LUMLOBA-454874 format. One record per residue (C-alpha): residue in one letter; x, y, z. Coordinates in steps of 0.2 Angstrom, whole numbers, padded with zeros to 4 digits, always signed. Example, Ala and Ser with C-alpha at 12.3 -4.5 7.8 and 13.67 -1.06 7.14 Angstrom:
BEGIN
A+0062-0022+0039
S+0068-0005+0036
This chain:
BEGIN
M+0566+0527+0450
L+0574+0510+0454
K+0589+0516+0443
E+0592+0530+0454
C+0591+0519+0470
L+0603+0507+0462
D+0615+0521+0458
V+0615+0526+0477
F+0617+0508+0482
K+0632+0506+0470
H+0640+0521+0478
Q+0637+0514+0496
Y+0643+0496+0491
E+0659+0503+0484
K+0661+0513+0500
R+0656+0500+0513
G+0659+0484+0504
E+0651+0468+0512
A+0648+0477+0529
L+0633+0484+0520
F+0625+0467+0521
L+0631+0461+0538
E+0624+0473+0550
D+0611+0464+0561
Y+0613+0449+0549
L+0600+0435+0552
F+0605+0416+0551
D+0594+0403+0545
P+0589+0390+0558
G+0599+0374+0558
L+0616+0367+0562
Y+0632+0376+0558
V+0648+0367+0556
L+0666+0374+0553
V+0679+0361+0547
D+0698+0365+0545
A+0710+0359+0532
N+0713+0343+0541
G+0695+0338+0542
K+0693+0342+0560
I+0677+0351+0566
L+0682+0367+0575
M+0665+0374+0579
Q+0647+0367+0579
Q+0632+0377+0584
E+0613+0374+0583
V+0604+0390+0578
H+0585+0393+0582
N+0575+0408+0578
D+0577+0423+0590
D+0593+0414+0598
D+0605+0425+0607
L+0620+0419+0598
P+0638+0419+0604
E+0649+0433+0597
E+0662+0421+0592
F+0649+0411+0581
I+0643+0427+0573
E+0660+0434+0569
T+0665+0416+0562
F+0650+0412+0551
R+0641+0429+0547
E+0651+0434+0531
I+0654+0417+0524
D+0636+0412+0527
Y+0631+0428+0517
L+0643+0424+0503
S+0638+0406+0501
R+0619+0410+0497
I+0611+0405+0480
I+0600+0418+0471
S+0585+0405+0472
T+0582+0387+0471
N+0580+0389+0452
K+0598+0394+0452
A+0604+0380+0462
L+0620+0371+0456
D+0614+0353+0457
K+0600+0346+0446
K+0589+0340+0461
K+0590+0357+0469
M+0594+0350+0486
I+0610+0359+0489
H+0608+0377+0492
S+0626+0383+0494
N+0636+0391+0479
N+0654+0386+0481
Y+0665+0371+0485
L+0670+0379+0502
S+0652+0377+0509
F+0639+0364+0508
W+0621+0368+0513
V+0607+0355+0513
K+0590+0354+0523
K+0591+0342+0537
Q+0576+0332+0531
N+0586+0327+0515
V+0600+0320+0526
L+0590+0310+0538
P+0582+0294+0533
D+0563+0294+0530
K+0551+0281+0538
N+0557+0268+0525
G+0575+0271+0529
K+0579+0280+0513
V+0590+0296+0512
R+0586+0308+0498
L+0604+0316+0498
T+0614+0303+0488
P+0633+0302+0484
A+0628+0304+0466
I+0619+0321+0470
I+0634+0327+0480
N+0647+0322+0466
G+0636+0331+0454
Y+0637+0347+0464
Y+0655+0346+0465
E+0657+0342+0446
V+0648+0357+0442
L+0659+0368+0453
A+0674+0360+0445
N+0668+0362+0427
P+0655+0376+0427
E+0655+0376+0408
T+0646+0360+0408
K+0631+0368+0417
Y+0629+0384+0408
Q+0623+0387+0390
K+0635+0394+0377
E+0629+0412+0379
I+0635+0411+0397
L+0653+0405+0393
P+0660+0423+0389
L+0655+0428+0407
L+0663+0412+0414
E+0679+0417+0406
E+0678+0435+0412
V+0675+0430+0430
R+0689+0417+0428
Q+0701+0431+0423
D+0695+0441+0438
V+0696+0429+0452
G+0707+0415+0446
E+0706+0396+0444
I+0697+0384+0455
D+0708+0375+0467
R+0704+0357+0462
E+0714+0349+0476
I+0704+0358+0489
L+0688+0355+0480
D+0691+0336+0480
Q+0696+0336+0498
N+0680+0344+0503
R+0670+0333+0492
Q+0677+0317+0501
W+0674+0325+0518
I+0656+0328+0514
I+0653+0311+0507
S+0661+0303+0522
H+0654+0314+0536
I+0637+0322+0531
G+0626+0308+0537
Q+0635+0308+0554
L+0633+0326+0559
L+0614+0325+0564
C+0611+0315+0580
D+0592+0318+0583
P+0582+0310+0569
K+0567+0320+0575
E+0575+0336+0572
K+0571+0339+0554
S+0568+0357+0553
G+0581+0369+0547
Y+0597+0368+0537
L+0613+0358+0540
K+0627+0370+0534
V+0645+0365+0533
F+0659+0377+0530
F+0678+0374+0527
T+0691+0386+0533
A+0698+0398+0520
S+0702+0416+0519
I+0687+0428+0517
E+0695+0434+0500
K+0693+0416+0494
Y+0675+0415+0499
Q+0672+0432+0490
A+0680+0426+0474
E+0670+0410+0474
S+0654+0419+0477
K+0657+0430+0463
R+0661+0415+0452
Y+0643+0409+0455
Y+0634+0426+0454
V+0641+0433+0438
P+0635+0419+0427
N+0618+0419+0436
V+0613+0437+0436
F+0605+0436+0419
S+0587+0430+0418
Y+0588+0420+0402
P+0604+0416+0391
K+0595+0416+0374
F+0591+0434+0376
M+0609+0439+0379
T+0619+0448+0366
E+0635+0458+0363
M+0634+0477+0362
D+0649+0488+0361
G+0660+0474+0366
Q+0650+0471+0382
T+0639+0456+0386
M+0621+0462+0388
G+0606+0454+0395
V+0590+0455+0406
S+0593+0455+0425
S+0586+0440+0434
Y+0579+0452+0447
T+0569+0463+0436
L+0560+0451+0424
N+0557+0433+0421
L+0558+0427+0403
N+0555+0411+0394
D+0554+0404+0376
K+0535+0404+0374
K+0532+0421+0382
P+0548+0432+0378
F+0540+0447+0386
H+0530+0439+0400
K+0529+0452+0414
N+0534+0447+0431
F+0522+0457+0442
S+0532+0453+0458
R+0545+0466+0452
K+0543+0485+0450
S+0551+0484+0432
P+0539+0473+0422
V+0547+0479+0405
P+0563+0470+0399
C+0578+0481+0398
F+0596+0476+0393
E+0611+0478+0406
N+0629+0474+0405
A+0636+0461+0417
E+0643+0473+0430
D+0626+0482+0431
A+0617+0466+0433
Y+0629+0460+0446
Q+0626+0477+0456
C+0607+0474+0453
A+0609+0456+0461
K+0619+0463+0476
F+0605+0477+0478
Y+0591+0464+0478
Q+0602+0453+0490
Y+0603+0468+0502
L+0584+0470+0501
D+0581+0451+0504
I+0591+0452+0520
Q+0581+0467+0526
A+0565+0458+0521
R+0571+0443+0532
K+0574+0455+0546
R+0556+0462+0543
T+0563+0479+0541
Y+0552+0481+0526
N+0554+0500+0524
V+0569+0505+0514
Y+0575+0523+0513
I+0588+0528+0500
S+0596+0545+0497
A+0613+0552+0491
H+0615+0561+0507
D+0609+0548+0520
G+0614+0532+0510
I+0603+0517+0512
F+0594+0510+0528
A+0579+0500+0532
L+0567+0502+0546
S+0553+0491+0554
N+0535+0497+0553
E+0536+0505+0570
E+0551+0515+0566
A+0554+0531+0555
P+0568+0542+0550
E+0574+0552+0565
T+0580+0567+0555
Y+0574+0576+0540
F+0575+0564+0525
N+0574+0568+0506
G+0576+0553+0494
Y+0567+0537+0489
Y+0556+0525+0498
L+0554+0506+0494
R+0542+0495+0503
I+0548+0477+0501
S+0539+0460+0506
R+0545+0442+0507
E+0530+0431+0504
L+0529+0413+0497
T+0535+0420+0480
G+0551+0427+0487
L+0557+0445+0488
E+0545+0459+0481
I+0546+0477+0479
V+0528+0481+0482
Y+0529+0500+0482
C+0541+0514+0478
D+0539+0533+0479
R+0549+0549+0480
I+0550+0557+0497
N+0551+0576+0494
G+0554+0580+0513
Y+0550+0570+0528
F+0550+0580+0544
P+0550+0568+0560
E+0544+0581+0572
I+0526+0589+0571
P+0517+0602+0581
P+0510+0593+0597
L+0493+0585+0594
E+0485+0582+0611
I+0472+0568+0613
K+0463+0572+0629
Q+0446+0569+0637
R+0432+0577+0627
L+0417+0568+0634
A+0411+0564+0651
I+0415+0546+0656
D+0402+0536+0665
C+0410+0528+0680
N+0396+0515+0681
E+0399+0508+0663
K+0410+0493+0661
F+0420+0501+0647
S+0425+0515+0658
A+0436+0504+0668
Q+0448+0503+0653
I+0462+0515+0652
Y+0460+0529+0640
P+0476+0533+0630
F+0476+0551+0632
T+0493+0558+0627
V+0502+0572+0617
L+0510+0566+0600
D+0524+0577+0594
T+0532+0566+0580
A+0525+0559+0564
N+0530+0541+0570
S+0521+0542+0587
L+0506+0548+0577
K+0507+0534+0565
C+0509+0521+0579
Y+0495+0529+0589
I+0483+0528+0574
D+0488+0511+0570
R+0485+0505+0587
Y+0469+0514+0593
I+0460+0517+0577
Y+0464+0501+0567
G+0468+0489+0581
K+0486+0486+0575
A+0480+0480+0559
M+0486+0494+0548
L+0504+0492+0549
K+0503+0473+0549
Q+0492+0472+0534
L+0500+0487+0524
F+0501+0484+0505
R+0493+0467+0506
K+0480+0463+0493
P+0462+0465+0498
K+0458+0447+0495
D+0472+0442+0507
L+0464+0451+0522
R+0453+0440+0533
Y+0441+0451+0544
S+0424+0446+0549
N+0418+0464+0551
P+0415+0470+0533
V+0414+0489+0538
F+0431+0488+0547
K+0439+0479+0532
N+0433+0491+0519
E+0439+0506+0529
L+0456+0498+0532
I+0458+0495+0514
A+0452+0512+0509
A+0463+0521+0522
M+0479+0512+0516
P+0485+0524+0502
S+0482+0540+0513
F+0491+0531+0528
V+0506+0527+0517
N+0507+0545+0509
A+0506+0553+0527
F+0517+0543+0537
F+0530+0535+0525
I+0531+0548+0512
G+0529+0563+0524
E+0513+0572+0518
I+0505+0571+0535
R+0489+0580+0531
S+0484+0567+0517
F+0478+0555+0531
W+0467+0568+0538
D+0460+0573+0521
Y+0454+0555+0520
Y+0449+0552+0538
K+0438+0567+0541
H+0426+0559+0528
H+0426+0542+0535
A+0430+0542+0554
M+0411+0542+0558
K+0409+0526+0549
L+0420+0518+0562
V+0411+0526+0576
Y+0395+0520+0570
N+0402+0503+0567
N+0408+0502+0585
I+0391+0507+0592
K+0383+0494+0581
N+0395+0481+0588
D+0392+0486+0606
Q+0410+0493+0607
Y+0407+0509+0617
F+0424+0511+0623
Y+0431+0512+0605
A+0416+0522+0599
H+0420+0535+0613
L+0439+0534+0609
H+0437+0536+0590
F+0426+0551+0592
T+0438+0559+0604
I+0452+0556+0592
L+0442+0563+0578
V+0438+0579+0587
A+0456+0581+0592
M+0462+0579+0574
E+0448+0590+0568
E+0454+0604+0579
Y+0472+0601+0575
F+0471+0600+0556
E+0457+0612+0553
E+0461+0624+0567
K+0443+0624+0573
H+0438+0631+0590
E+0437+0618+0603
D+0419+0612+0607
D+0418+0609+0626
F+0407+0594+0627
M+0412+0592+0645
E+0406+0609+0650
L+0390+0606+0640
A+0387+0590+0650
N+0390+0599+0666
E+0378+0613+0662
L+0365+0601+0657
F+0366+0592+0673
R+0364+0608+0683
M+0348+0612+0672
V+0340+0595+0676
S+0345+0596+0695
E+0335+0612+0697
E+0317+0613+0700
A+0313+0624+0685
M+0309+0618+0668
V+0323+0615+0656
E+0324+0628+0642
I+0335+0624+0627
Q+0346+0639+0622
N+0354+0633+0605
D+0355+0620+0592
K+0371+0612+0600
Q+0362+0610+0616
Y+0347+0603+0607
Y+0356+0589+0598
F+0367+0585+0613
I+0351+0582+0623
A+0344+0572+0608
G+0359+0560+0610
Q+0356+0559+0629
L+0338+0554+0626
I+0342+0541+0613
D+0354+0533+0625
Y+0341+0533+0639
L+0327+0526+0628
N+0339+0512+0623
H+0337+0505+0641
Y+0319+0502+0638
H+0320+0494+0621
N+0308+0480+0614
K+0316+0463+0616
N+0310+0458+0599
T+0320+0472+0590
D+0338+0474+0586
V+0344+0488+0598
A+0360+0491+0589
I+0352+0494+0572
H+0338+0505+0580
I+0351+0516+0589
E+0362+0517+0573
N+0347+0522+0562
A+0342+0536+0575
L+0360+0543+0576
R+0361+0543+0557
I+0346+0554+0554
K+0351+0569+0544
E+0336+0580+0545
S+0329+0588+0561
V+0311+0585+0557
K+0314+0566+0555
L+0324+0566+0571
L+0309+0573+0580
E+0297+0561+0572
S+0309+0546+0576
M+0311+0552+0594
T+0292+0555+0597
K+0288+0538+0590
T+0301+0529+0601
F+0295+0538+0616
R+0277+0533+0613
E+0282+0515+0610
R+0292+0514+0627
M+0283+0526+0639
T+0273+0512+0647
Q+0289+0502+0651
M+0298+0518+0658
R+0300+0522+0677
Q+0297+0539+0683
N+0312+0550+0680
D+0310+0569+0683
R+0326+0573+0673
F+0320+0563+0658
D+0303+0572+0658
K+0312+0589+0659
L+0324+0585+0644
M+0310+0576+0634
A+0298+0591+0636
A+0312+0603+0632
F+0317+0593+0616
L+0299+0592+0610
L+0296+0611+0613
H+0312+0618+0605
K+0312+0621+0586
P+0330+0620+0580
E+0336+0634+0568
S+0345+0622+0556
K+0335+0609+0547
K+0351+0598+0546
V+0356+0588+0561
D+0372+0592+0570
E+0380+0575+0569
R+0394+0579+0581
F+0384+0585+0595
L+0371+0571+0593
I+0385+0558+0594
A+0393+0567+0608
G+0377+0567+0618
Y+0375+0549+0615
L+0392+0544+0620
S+0394+0555+0635
A+0389+0549+0652
N+0370+0551+0654
V+0365+0565+0665
M+0349+0555+0669
Y+0360+0543+0680
R+0373+0555+0686
K+0374+0558+0705
G+0375+0575+0713
K+0388+0579+0726
E+0376+0576+0740
E+0372+0559+0733
E+0390+0555+0731
D+0395+0560+0749
A+0380+0550+0756
């Protein structure tokens, strides 16, 4: 699959050139300095994260900064790995290595600087003999190194590098010095660095059909003792030979991915029709998409492709899904003061963001593709459900098979509802149940259950003088939920109320529910105040025999979460 992605990237790179990398380019924090051929500082700019940088600075430094990057510190040109630029036209070093420490010692010495420029002047002294043919190929391609300019830049760095930083306390970020030169010169020197470094391990290089072949640094790490040691941070753990041009294209591809990971646009979409583009977690393709999807990450180990898949048809628009009020809300309850996010969702992306925010508390998109051991949540039920839901969430909202999330969620949604009840989070229990009902009607095309009308009908029944007579099982279990909620207000202080409620709501057989309710009523009847409405509902509950032996969980939970008719005021009471 990565081979197909690389083919698309290669075509885009040939078409757009370096502009492919430079859109919304991110700069490392630090001090940027531009020096002309006479050694005069033309521009100096301190960059911090999220700075709104001047356009002149961006246009001046963006491409030369991108071209001067090294692949990794393991591929640095100086032995001490302090200098992180790749050519003699630039010089990058971390500020902390330029400023003196508490003992007055500076880590970056003239010897290290000279060593860096010696390698640039004579690259054959750094690389093993297997690399020398590549050095010769790139020399034929980009020309010889300008030794005079190299020595001139070296002298300037040795003389001025220690004088550029004024504040000894400002040790974070880079100090980056660039010397004026044509962009073509920067491109040539960048290629002079990249081509010899695109292969993972020189001793595994060979010549086939007149071409130098090796294993790309970006797909596998090899060493003497473990020649087939798998690098699990890549998606290609098996070694494969590539020629220098393909390895160079691979290096450019991973460089593009690394830039996107630094921007936190972790979702990369690739297709022959739409090219290549990357989006943040909260974004999605705006038009129909057919191609490949890569999920990238940039943790302490560097760039990783943590997931890839084929998208056979992503449709951004979906039939409208309405999240509306399904249960009566008790205005006296503290949780009812919160604003319920009732809305209409008509795109896959809006549904994705809604589920992430209101079902998983913004944890799903943030933790997507993380290893379970790296997730830190004190609530084990929520953590387990978050982990279990991830594959279906990805398949639904990144691959485009929307129903796959529902196929998972319909069997697990009630676990989150119960968990909210157990943790006294009634607002979210109410909301999650509402979302579940809406999605059930949407995906299963079920007839809408009007819990609001059922609550209103029940209120009319208890407000009349006549005894209440239960008409059907739905009404029976809704009343049972109301009774559980009411009895909860007279709980024994020595018992765990949350566990008692959860156990009552989880009962699956009608006979056991009746036994549990009868037992609870007998235990608490001496504490209870006189309430005619409760007496009517409890009597009706005890007298009615449900047709089904299995508890209707939906109506039981709906009754429990709905505003309790025992406390509801009539119109006359409200007007009084």
